mmCIF file as gemmi writes it, N, C-alpha and C atoms, coordinates in Angstrom:
data_model
loop_
_atom_site.group_PDB
_atom_site.id
_atom_site.type_symbol
_atom_site.label_atom_id
_atom_site.label_alt_id
_atom_site.label_comp_id
_atom_site.label_asym_id
_atom_site.label_entity_id
_atom_site.label_seq_id
_atom_site.pdbx_PDB_ins_code
_atom_site.Cartn_x
_atom_site.Cartn_y
_atom_site.Cartn_z
_atom_site.occupancy
_atom_site.B_iso_or_equiv
_atom_site.pdbx_formal_charge
_atom_site.auth_seq_id
_atom_site.auth_asym_id
_atom_site.pdbx_PDB_model_num
ATOM 1 N N . MET Axp A 1 ? 4.556 -1.666 38.223 1 0 ? 1 A 1
ATOM 2 C CA . MET Axp A 1 ? 6.031 -1.768 37.831 1 0 ? 1 A 1
ATOM 3 C C . MET Axp A 1 ? 6.223 -2.438 36.636 1 0 ? 1 A 1
ATOM 4 N N . VAL Axp A 2 ? 7.06 -1.92 35.603 1 0 ? 2 A 1
ATOM 5 C CA . VAL Axp A 2 ? 7.182 -2.556 34.225 1 0 ? 2 A 1
ATOM 6 C C . VAL Axp A 2 ? 8.373 -3.536 34.288 1 0 ? 2 A 1
ATOM 7 N N . ARG Axp A 3 ? 8.129 -4.691 33.81 1 0 ? 3 A 1
ATOM 8 C CA . ARG Axp A 3 ? 9.032 -5.722 33.816 1 0 ? 3 A 1
ATOM 9 C C . ARG Axp A 3 ? 10.082 -5.537 32.697 1 0 ? 3 A 1
ATOM 10 N N . GLU Axp A 4 ? 11.33 -5.859 32.913 1 0 ? 4 A 1
ATOM 11 C CA . GLU Axp A 4 ? 12.389 -5.713 31.878 1 0 ? 4 A 1
ATOM 12 C C . GLU Axp A 4 ? 12.092 -6.914 30.889 1 0 ? 4 A 1
ATOM 13 N N . HIS Axp A 5 ? 12.527 -6.713 29.632 1 0 ? 5 A 1
ATOM 14 C CA . HIS Axp A 5 ? 12.616 -7.802 28.393 1 0 ? 5 A 1
ATOM 15 C C . HIS Axp A 5 ? 13.531 -8.726 28.988 1 0 ? 5 A 1
ATOM 16 N N . VAL Axp A 6 ? 13.253 -10.018 28.961 1 0 ? 6 A 1
ATOM 17 C CA . VAL Axp A 6 ? 14.157 -11.086 29.293 1 0 ? 6 A 1
ATOM 18 C C . VAL Axp A 6 ? 14.201 -11.956 27.939 1 0 ? 6 A 1
ATOM 19 N N . GLY Axp A 7 ? 15.24 -12.352 27.41 1 0 ? 7 A 1
ATOM 20 C CA . GLY Axp A 7 ? 15.405 -13.225 26.243 1 0 ? 7 A 1
ATOM 21 C C . GLY Axp A 7 ? 16.178 -12.595 25.162 1 0 ? 7 A 1
ATOM 22 N N . PRO Axp A 8 ? 16.258 -13.217 24.031 1 0 ? 8 A 1
ATOM 23 C CA . PRO Axp A 8 ? 17.001 -12.807 22.934 1 0 ? 8 A 1
ATOM 24 C C . PRO Axp A 8 ? 16.202 -11.947 22.062 1 0 ? 8 A 1
ATOM 25 N N . ILE Axp A 9 ? 16.945 -11.08 21.375 1 0 ? 9 A 1
ATOM 26 C CA . ILE Axp A 9 ? 16.147 -10.052 20.569 1 0 ? 9 A 1
ATOM 27 C C . ILE Axp A 9 ? 16.391 -10.559 19 1 0 ? 9 A 1
ATOM 28 N N . ALA Axp A 10 ? 15.537 -11.302 18.613 1 0 ? 10 A 1
ATOM 29 C CA . ALA Axp A 10 ? 15.441 -12.052 17.365 1 0 ? 10 A 1
ATOM 30 C C . ALA Axp A 10 ? 14.599 -11.307 16.14 1 0 ? 10 A 1
ATOM 31 N N . ASP Axp A 11 ? 13.581 -10.483 16.66 1 0 ? 11 A 1
ATOM 32 C CA . ASP Axp A 11 ? 12.859 -9.768 15.559 1 0 ? 11 A 1
ATOM 33 C C . ASP Axp A 11 ? 12.622 -8.447 16.098 1 0 ? 11 A 1
ATOM 34 N N . LEU Axp A 12 ? 11.957 -7.643 15.239 1 0 ? 12 A 1
ATOM 35 C CA . LEU Axp A 12 ? 11.761 -6.117 15.542 1 0 ? 12 A 1
ATOM 36 C C . LEU Axp A 12 ? 10.888 -6.072 16.757 1 0 ? 12 A 1
ATOM 37 N N . ARG Axp A 13 ? 9.875 -6.863 16.86 1 0 ? 13 A 1
ATOM 38 C CA . ARG Axp A 13 ? 8.942 -6.684 18.144 1 0 ? 13 A 1
ATOM 39 C C . ARG Axp A 13 ? 9.646 -6.939 19.331 1 0 ? 13 A 1
ATOM 40 N N . ALA Axp A 14 ? 10.686 -8.025 19.413 1 0 ? 14 A 1
ATOM 41 C CA . ALA Axp A 14 ? 11.424 -7.987 20.67 1 0 ? 14 A 1
ATOM 42 C C . ALA Axp A 14 ? 12.272 -6.839 20.942 1 0 ? 14 A 1
ATOM 43 N N . ALA Axp A 15 ? 12.801 -6.244 19.841 1 0 ? 15 A 1
ATOM 44 C CA . ALA Axp A 15 ? 13.673 -4.964 19.984 1 0 ? 15 A 1
ATOM 45 C C . ALA Axp A 15 ? 12.812 -3.909 20.411 1 0 ? 15 A 1
ATOM 46 N N . VAL Axp A 16 ? 11.621 -3.752 20.079 1 0 ? 16 A 1
ATOM 47 C CA . VAL Axp A 16 ? 10.743 -2.7 20.631 1 0 ? 16 A 1
ATOM 48 C C . VAL Axp A 16 ? 10.485 -2.784 22.16 1 0 ? 16 A 1
ATOM 49 N N . ARG Axp A 17 ? 10.055 -4.318 22.416 1 0 ? 17 A 1
ATOM 50 C CA . ARG Axp A 17 ? 9.742 -4.516 23.841 1 0 ? 17 A 1
ATOM 51 C C . ARG Axp A 17 ? 11.046 -4.296 24.777 1 0 ? 17 A 1
ATOM 52 N N . ALA Axp A 18 ? 12.107 -4.671 24.269 1 0 ? 18 A 1
ATOM 53 C CA . ALA Axp A 18 ? 13.389 -4.551 24.996 1 0 ? 18 A 1
ATOM 54 C C . ALA Axp A 18 ? 13.791 -3.063 25.099 1 0 ? 18 A 1
ATOM 55 N N . ARG Axp A 19 ? 13.139 -2.099 24.247 1 0 ? 19 A 1
ATOM 56 C CA . ARG Axp A 19 ? 13.48 -0.812 24.193 1 0 ? 19 A 1
ATOM 57 C C . ARG Axp A 19 ? 15.09 -0.518 23.671 1 0 ? 19 A 1
ATOM 58 N N . ARG Axp A 20 ? 15.398 -1.325 22.749 1 0 ? 20 A 1
ATOM 59 C CA . ARG Axp A 20 ? 16.82 -1.416 22.367 1 0 ? 20 A 1
ATOM 60 C C . ARG Axp A 20 ? 16.945 -0.715 20.972 1 0 ? 20 A 1
ATOM 61 N N . LEU Axp A 21 ? 17.916 0.048 20.74 1 0 ? 21 A 1
ATOM 62 C CA . LEU Axp A 21 ? 18.154 0.564 19.513 1 0 ? 21 A 1
ATOM 63 C C . LEU Axp A 21 ? 18.868 -0.412 18.511 1 0 ? 21 A 1
ATOM 64 N N . LEU Axp A 22 ? 18.891 -0.283 17.268 1 0 ? 22 A 1
ATOM 65 C CA . LEU Axp A 22 ? 19.338 -1.294 16.396 1 0 ? 22 A 1
ATOM 66 C C . LEU Axp A 22 ? 20.624 -0.787 15.677 1 0 ? 22 A 1
ATOM 67 N N . TRP Axp A 23 ? 21.706 -1.457 15.583 1 0 ? 23 A 1
ATOM 68 C CA . TRP Axp A 23 ? 22.856 -1.042 14.667 1 0 ? 23 A 1
ATOM 69 C C . TRP Axp A 23 ? 22.761 -1.748 13.272 1 0 ? 23 A 1
ATOM 70 N N . PHE Axp A 24 ? 23.019 -0.971 12.253 1 0 ? 24 A 1
ATOM 71 C CA . PHE Axp A 24 ? 22.837 -1.388 11.022 1 0 ? 24 A 1
ATOM 72 C C . PHE Axp A 24 ? 24.191 -1.144 10.289 1 0 ? 24 A 1
ATOM 73 N N . PHE Axp A 25 ? 24.996 -2.296 9.903 1 0 ? 25 A 1
ATOM 74 C CA . PHE Axp A 25 ? 26.24 -2.166 9.308 1 0 ? 25 A 1
ATOM 75 C C . PHE Axp A 25 ? 26.179 -2.759 7.843 1 0 ? 25 A 1
ATOM 76 N N . CYS Axp A 26 ? 26.812 -1.988 7.004 1 0 ? 26 A 1
ATOM 77 C CA . CYS Axp A 26 ? 26.929 -2.467 5.566 1 0 ? 26 A 1
ATOM 78 C C . CYS Axp A 26 ? 28.232 -3.209 5.553 1 0 ? 26 A 1
ATOM 79 N N . ARG Axp A 27 ? 28.117 -4.574 5.051 1 0 ? 27 A 1
ATOM 80 C CA . ARG Axp A 27 ? 29.452 -5.389 5.021 1 0 ? 27 A 1
ATOM 81 C C . ARG Axp A 27 ? 30.312 -5.04 3.714 1 0 ? 27 A 1
ATOM 82 N N . TRP Axp A 28 ? 29.64 -4.273 2.792 1 0 ? 28 A 1
ATOM 83 C CA . TRP Axp A 28 ? 30.357 -3.917 1.535 1 0 ? 28 A 1
ATOM 84 C C . TRP Axp A 28 ? 31.252 -2.525 1.645 1 0 ? 28 A 1
ATOM 85 N N . CYS Axp A 29 ? 30.775 -1.535 2.33 1 0 ? 29 A 1
ATOM 86 C CA . CYS Axp A 29 ? 31.44 -0.217 2.402 1 0 ? 29 A 1
ATOM 87 C C . CYS Axp A 29 ? 31.644 0.165 3.696 1 0 ? 29 A 1
ATOM 88 N N . GLY Axp A 30 ? 31.179 -0.545 4.931 1 0 ? 30 A 1
ATOM 89 C CA . GLY Axp A 30 ? 31.388 -0.27 6.074 1 0 ? 30 A 1
ATOM 90 C C . GLY Axp A 30 ? 30.615 0.844 6.74 1 0 ? 30 A 1
ATOM 91 N N . HIS Axp A 31 ? 29.601 1.261 6.132 1 0 ? 31 A 1
ATOM 92 C CA . HIS Axp A 31 ? 28.637 2.264 6.629 1 0 ? 31 A 1
ATOM 93 C C . HIS Axp A 31 ? 28.106 1.597 7.741 1 0 ? 31 A 1
ATOM 94 N N . ALA Axp A 32 ? 27.77 2.481 8.952 1 0 ? 32 A 1
ATOM 95 C CA . ALA Axp A 32 ? 27.103 2.089 10.182 1 0 ? 32 A 1
ATOM 96 C C . ALA Axp A 32 ? 26.097 3.073 10.491 1 0 ? 32 A 1
ATOM 97 N N . GLU Axp A 33 ? 25.074 2.648 11.014 1 0 ? 33 A 1
ATOM 98 C CA . GLU Axp A 33 ? 23.907 3.609 11.434 1 0 ? 33 A 1
ATOM 99 C C . GLU Axp A 33 ? 23.169 3.003 12.587 1 0 ? 33 A 1
ATOM 100 N N . ARG Axp A 34 ? 22.796 3.85 13.485 1 0 ? 34 A 1
ATOM 101 C CA . ARG Axp A 34 ? 21.998 3.329 14.617 1 0 ? 34 A 1
ATOM 102 C C . ARG Axp A 34 ? 20.599 3.983 14.548 1 0 ? 34 A 1
ATOM 103 N N . ARG Axp A 35 ? 19.461 3.096 14.65 1 0 ? 35 A 1
ATOM 104 C CA . ARG Axp A 35 ? 18.153 3.591 14.365 1 0 ? 35 A 1
ATOM 105 C C . ARG Axp A 35 ? 17.308 3.037 15.497 1 0 ? 35 A 1
ATOM 106 N N . ASP Axp A 36 ? 16.096 3.678 15.5 1 0 ? 36 A 1
ATOM 107 C CA . ASP Axp A 36 ? 15.076 3.187 16.475 1 0 ? 36 A 1
ATOM 108 C C . ASP Axp A 36 ? 14.237 2.046 15.776 1 0 ? 36 A 1
ATOM 109 N N . PRO Axp A 37 ? 13.997 1.029 16.446 1 0 ? 37 A 1
ATOM 110 C CA . PRO Axp A 37 ? 13.278 0.012 15.785 1 0 ? 37 A 1
ATOM 111 C C . PRO Axp A 37 ? 11.809 0.222 15.538 1 0 ? 37 A 1
ATOM 112 N N . ARG Axp A 38 ? 11.28 1.295 16.364 1 0 ? 38 A 1
ATOM 113 C CA . ARG Axp A 38 ? 9.861 1.538 16.239 1 0 ? 38 A 1
ATOM 114 C C . ARG Axp A 38 ? 9.402 2.307 14.789 1 0 ? 38 A 1
ATOM 115 N N . ASP Axp A 39 ? 10.515 2.768 14.206 1 0 ? 39 A 1
ATOM 116 C CA . ASP Axp A 39 ? 10.494 3.416 12.782 1 0 ? 39 A 1
ATOM 117 C C . ASP Axp A 39 ? 10.162 2.453 11.836 1 0 ? 39 A 1
ATOM 118 N N . LEU Axp A 40 ? 10.62 1.18 12.044 1 0 ? 40 A 1
ATOM 119 C CA . LEU Axp A 40 ? 10.564 -0.003 11.103 1 0 ? 40 A 1
ATOM 120 C C . LEU Axp A 40 ? 9.356 -0.959 11.472 1 0 ? 40 A 1
ATOM 121 N N . ALA Axp A 41 ? 8.975 -1.157 12.841 1 0 ? 41 A 1
ATOM 122 C CA . ALA Axp A 41 ? 8.19 -2.045 13.301 1 0 ? 41 A 1
ATOM 123 C C . ALA Axp A 41 ? 6.643 -1.889 12.993 1 0 ? 41 A 1
ATOM 124 N N . TYR Axp A 42 ? 6.212 -0.607 12.535 1 0 ? 42 A 1
ATOM 125 C CA . TYR Axp A 42 ? 4.924 -0.55 12.124 1 0 ? 42 A 1
ATOM 126 C C . TYR Axp A 42 ? 4.662 -0.934 10.623 1 0 ? 42 A 1
ATOM 127 N N . LYS Axp A 43 ? 5.822 -1.278 10.01 1 0 ? 43 A 1
ATOM 128 C CA . LYS Axp A 43 ? 5.676 -1.889 8.692 1 0 ? 43 A 1
ATOM 129 C C . LYS Axp A 43 ? 5.835 -3.402 8.547 1 0 ? 43 A 1
ATOM 130 N N . VAL Axp A 44 ? 6.865 -3.737 9.276 1 0 ? 44 A 1
ATOM 131 C CA . VAL Axp A 44 ? 7.282 -5.007 9.221 1 0 ? 44 A 1
ATOM 132 C C . VAL Axp A 44 ? 7.707 -5.742 10.667 1 0 ? 44 A 1
ATOM 133 N N . ALA Axp A 45 ? 6.767 -5.811 11.563 1 0 ? 45 A 1
ATOM 134 C CA . ALA Axp A 45 ? 6.945 -6.125 12.899 1 0 ? 45 A 1
ATOM 135 C C . ALA Axp A 45 ? 7.332 -7.645 13.035 1 0 ? 45 A 1
ATOM 136 N N . ASN Axp A 46 ? 6.867 -8.473 12.388 1 0 ? 46 A 1
ATOM 137 C CA . ASN Axp A 46 ? 7.142 -9.87 12.435 1 0 ? 46 A 1
ATOM 138 C C . ASN Axp A 46 ? 8.574 -10.335 11.933 1 0 ? 46 A 1
ATOM 139 N N . LEU Axp A 47 ? 9.226 -9.454 11.211 1 0 ? 47 A 1
ATOM 140 C CA . LEU Axp A 47 ? 10.346 -9.784 10.571 1 0 ? 47 A 1
ATOM 141 C C . LEU Axp A 47 ? 11.544 -9.98 11.655 1 0 ? 47 A 1
ATOM 142 N N . THR Axp A 48 ? 12.237 -11.065 11.267 1 0 ? 48 A 1
ATOM 143 C CA . THR Axp A 48 ? 13.552 -11.357 12.128 1 0 ? 48 A 1
ATOM 144 C C . THR Axp A 48 ? 14.547 -10.292 11.701 1 0 ? 48 A 1
ATOM 145 N N . LEU Axp A 49 ? 15.523 -10.197 12.507 1 0 ? 49 A 1
ATOM 146 C CA . LEU Axp A 49 ? 16.669 -9.35 12.185 1 0 ? 49 A 1
ATOM 147 C C . LEU Axp A 49 ? 17.472 -9.855 11.007 1 0 ? 49 A 1
ATOM 148 N N . ASP Axp A 50 ? 17.459 -11.154 10.825 1 0 ? 50 A 1
ATOM 149 C CA . ASP Axp A 50 ? 18.197 -11.696 9.585 1 0 ? 50 A 1
ATOM 150 C C . ASP Axp A 50 ? 17.469 -11.435 8.34 1 0 ? 50 A 1
ATOM 151 N N . ASP Axp A 51 ? 16.208 -11.511 8.417 1 0 ? 51 A 1
ATOM 152 C CA . ASP Axp A 51 ? 15.307 -11.291 7.271 1 0 ? 51 A 1
ATOM 153 C C . ASP Axp A 51 ? 15.302 -9.87 6.817 1 0 ? 51 A 1
ATOM 154 N N . LEU Axp A 52 ? 15.466 -8.993 7.921 1 0 ? 52 A 1
ATOM 155 C CA . LEU Axp A 52 ? 15.41 -7.558 7.66 1 0 ? 52 A 1
ATOM 156 C C . LEU Axp A 52 ? 16.757 -7.086 7.134 1 0 ? 52 A 1
ATOM 157 N N . ALA Axp A 53 ? 17.938 -7.87 7.458 1 0 ? 53 A 1
ATOM 158 C CA . ALA Axp A 53 ? 19.212 -7.452 6.942 1 0 ? 53 A 1
ATOM 159 C C . ALA Axp A 53 ? 19.132 -7.939 5.462 1 0 ? 53 A 1
ATOM 160 N N . ALA Axp A 54 ? 18.442 -8.867 5.09 1 0 ? 54 A 1
ATOM 161 C CA . ALA Axp A 54 ? 18.483 -9.419 3.659 1 0 ? 54 A 1
ATOM 162 C C . ALA Axp A 54 ? 17.629 -8.286 2.859 1 0 ? 54 A 1
ATOM 163 N N . ARG Axp A 55 ? 16.718 -7.58 3.393 1 0 ? 55 A 1
ATOM 164 C CA . ARG Axp A 55 ? 16.026 -6.546 2.603 1 0 ? 55 A 1
ATOM 165 C C . ARG Axp A 55 ? 16.527 -5.199 2.654 1 0 ? 55 A 1
ATOM 166 N N . LEU Axp A 56 ? 17.443 -4.846 3.537 1 0 ? 56 A 1
ATOM 167 C CA . LEU Axp A 56 ? 17.822 -3.645 3.634 1 0 ? 56 A 1
ATOM 168 C C . LEU Axp A 56 ? 18.929 -3.133 2.409 1 0 ? 56 A 1
ATOM 169 N N . ARG Axp A 57 ? 18.903 -1.805 2.076 1 0 ? 57 A 1
ATOM 170 C CA . ARG Axp A 57 ? 19.809 -1.32 1.107 1 0 ? 57 A 1
ATOM 171 C C . ARG Axp A 57 ? 20.673 -0.278 1.802 1 0 ? 57 A 1
ATOM 172 N N . CYS Axp A 58 ? 21.798 -0.242 1.607 1 0 ? 58 A 1
ATOM 173 C CA . CYS Axp A 58 ? 22.76 0.632 2.2 1 0 ? 58 A 1
ATOM 174 C C . CYS Axp A 58 ? 22.446 2.184 1.716 1 0 ? 58 A 1
ATOM 175 N N . ARG Axp A 59 ? 22.552 3.055 2.588 1 0 ? 59 A 1
ATOM 176 C CA . ARG Axp A 59 ? 22.24 4.579 1.98 1 0 ? 59 A 1
ATOM 177 C C . ARG Axp A 59 ? 23.518 5.006 1.453 1 0 ? 59 A 1
ATOM 178 N N . ARG Axp A 60 ? 24.619 4.58 1.663 1 0 ? 60 A 1
ATOM 179 C CA . ARG Axp A 60 ? 25.977 5.119 0.976 1 0 ? 60 A 1
ATOM 180 C C . ARG Axp A 60 ? 26.204 4.459 -0.273 1 0 ? 60 A 1
ATOM 181 N N . CYS Axp A 61 ? 26.264 3.146 -0.294 1 0 ? 61 A 1
ATOM 182 C CA . CYS Axp A 61 ? 26.681 2.461 -1.475 1 0 ? 61 A 1
ATOM 183 C C . CYS Axp A 61 ? 25.614 1.979 -2.394 1 0 ? 61 A 1
ATOM 184 N N . LYS Axp A 62 ? 24.551 1.851 -1.696 1 0 ? 62 A 1
ATOM 185 C CA . LYS Axp A 62 ? 23.122 1.24 -2.474 1 0 ? 62 A 1
ATOM 186 C C . LYS Axp A 62 ? 23.198 -0.096 -2.54 1 0 ? 62 A 1
ATOM 187 N N . SER Axp A 63 ? 24.193 -0.972 -2.02 1 0 ? 63 A 1
ATOM 188 C CA . SER Axp A 63 ? 24.045 -2.294 -2.187 1 0 ? 63 A 1
ATOM 189 C C . SER Axp A 63 ? 22.932 -3.022 -1.208 1 0 ? 63 A 1
ATOM 190 N N . ARG Axp A 64 ? 22.4 -3.992 -1.777 1 0 ? 64 A 1
ATOM 191 C CA . ARG Axp A 64 ? 21.301 -4.649 -1.143 1 0 ? 64 A 1
ATOM 192 C C . ARG Axp A 64 ? 21.668 -6.136 -0.659 1 0 ? 64 A 1
ATOM 193 N N . GLY Axp A 65 ? 21.169 -6.43 0.568 1 0 ? 65 A 1
ATOM 194 C CA . GLY Axp A 65 ? 21.483 -7.886 1.079 1 0 ? 65 A 1
ATOM 195 C C . GLY Axp A 65 ? 22.809 -7.983 1.683 1 0 ? 65 A 1
ATOM 196 N N . ARG Axp A 66 ? 23.487 -6.994 1.876 1 0 ? 66 A 1
ATOM 197 C CA . ARG Axp A 66 ? 24.924 -7.184 2.55 1 0 ? 66 A 1
ATOM 198 C C . ARG Axp A 66 ? 24.956 -6.455 4.041 1 0 ? 66 A 1
ATOM 199 N N . ALA Axp A 67 ? 23.709 -6.354 4.573 1 0 ? 67 A 1
ATOM 200 C CA . ALA Axp A 67 ? 23.666 -5.714 5.928 1 0 ? 67 A 1
ATOM 201 C C . ALA Axp A 67 ? 23.794 -6.741 7.099 1 0 ? 67 A 1
ATOM 202 N N . LEU Axp A 68 ? 24.294 -6.241 8.138 1 0 ? 68 A 1
ATOM 203 C CA . LEU Axp A 68 ? 24.296 -6.968 9.408 1 0 ? 68 A 1
ATOM 204 C C . LEU Axp A 68 ? 23.433 -6.084 10.333 1 0 ? 68 A 1
ATOM 205 N N . VAL Axp A 69 ? 22.583 -6.605 11.142 1 0 ? 69 A 1
ATOM 206 C CA . VAL Axp A 69 ? 21.679 -6.019 11.983 1 0 ? 69 A 1
ATOM 207 C C . VAL Axp A 69 ? 21.875 -6.554 13.429 1 0 ? 69 A 1
ATOM 208 N N . LEU Axp A 70 ? 22.305 -5.682 14.391 1 0 ? 70 A 1
ATOM 209 C CA . LEU Axp A 70 ? 22.638 -6.11 15.836 1 0 ? 70 A 1
ATOM 210 C C . LEU Axp A 70 ? 21.808 -5.117 16.671 1 0 ? 70 A 1
ATOM 211 N N . ALA Axp A 71 ? 21.295 -5.734 17.865 1 0 ? 71 A 1
ATOM 212 C CA . ALA Axp A 71 ? 20.74 -4.936 18.886 1 0 ? 71 A 1
ATOM 213 C C . ALA Axp A 71 ? 21.8 -4.403 19.635 1 0 ? 71 A 1
ATOM 214 N N . SER Axp A 72 ? 21.519 -3.114 20.104 1 0 ? 72 A 1
ATOM 215 C CA . SER Axp A 72 ? 22.442 -2.219 20.772 1 0 ? 72 A 1
ATOM 216 C C . SER Axp A 72 ? 22.273 -2.317 22.311 1 0 ? 72 A 1
ATOM 217 N N . GLU Axp A 73 ? 23.167 -2.194 23.025 1 0 ? 73 A 1
ATOM 218 C CA . GLU Axp A 73 ? 22.863 -2.211 24.573 1 0 ? 73 A 1
ATOM 219 C C . GLU Axp A 73 ? 22.209 -0.866 25.107 1 0 ? 73 A 1
ATOM 220 N N . HIS Axp A 74 ? 22.007 0.013 24.238 1 0 ? 74 A 1
ATOM 221 C CA . HIS Axp A 74 ? 21.653 1.403 24.56 1 0 ? 74 A 1
ATOM 222 C C . HIS Axp A 74 ? 19.973 1.309 24.3 1 0 ? 74 A 1
ATOM 223 N N . ARG Axp A 75 ? 19.436 1.983 25.18 1 0 ? 75 A 1
ATOM 224 C CA . ARG Axp A 75 ? 17.817 2.146 25.22 1 0 ? 75 A 1
ATOM 225 C C . ARG Axp A 75 ? 17.458 3.194 24.38 1 0 ? 75 A 1
ATOM 226 N N . PHE Axp A 76 ? 16.356 3.229 23.571 1 0 ? 76 A 1
ATOM 227 C CA . PHE Axp A 76 ? 15.886 4.256 22.895 1 0 ? 76 A 1
ATOM 228 C C . PHE Axp A 76 ? 15.278 5.381 23.774 1 0 ? 76 A 1
ATOM 229 N N . PRO Axp A 77 ? 15.154 6.652 23.505 1 0 ? 77 A 1
ATOM 230 C CA . PRO Axp A 77 ? 14.432 7.473 24.374 1 0 ? 77 A 1
ATOM 231 C C . PRO Axp A 77 ? 13.076 7.619 24.129 1 0 ? 77 A 1
ATOM 232 N N . ASP Axp A 78 ? 12.388 8.045 25.125 1 0 ? 78 A 1
ATOM 233 C CA . ASP Axp A 78 ? 10.849 7.991 24.959 1 0 ? 78 A 1
ATOM 234 C C . ASP Axp A 78 ? 10.663 9.137 23.849 1 0 ? 78 A 1
ATOM 235 N N . ARG Axp A 79 ? 9.559 9.035 23.235 1 0 ? 79 A 1
ATOM 236 C CA . ARG Axp A 79 ? 9.169 9.963 22.162 1 0 ? 79 A 1
ATOM 237 C C . ARG Axp A 79 ? 8.52 11.348 22.722 1 0 ? 79 A 1
ATOM 238 N N . ASN Axp A 80 ? 7.959 11.086 24.033 1 0 ? 80 A 1
ATOM 239 C CA . ASN Axp A 80 ? 7.446 12.177 24.738 1 0 ? 80 A 1
ATOM 240 C C . ASN Axp A 80 ? 8.382 13.292 25.089 1 0 ? 80 A 1
ATOM 241 N N . ASP Axp A 81 ? 9.759 13.03 25.193 1 0 ? 81 A 1
ATOM 242 C CA . ASP Axp A 81 ? 10.814 13.866 25.616 1 0 ? 81 A 1
ATOM 243 C C . ASP Axp A 81 ? 11.232 14.851 24.655 1 0 ? 81 A 1
């Protein structure tokens, strides 16, 4: 039996272990996007969510460093489905 992740989600590895989607919000233009943390974890798995927010660039307004990253309560789907 697989144990559920217990504890705070502070970095990408914890988000993947908890199987949680991440919300990305731009504080400048209000653009919001929900993404799978596995898409980013292969590059920067040790990065905290705050450090990741400082590196992100908004797809709509192209501003950098104005993001807010939050873990969603929704789980990501299996890639085998």
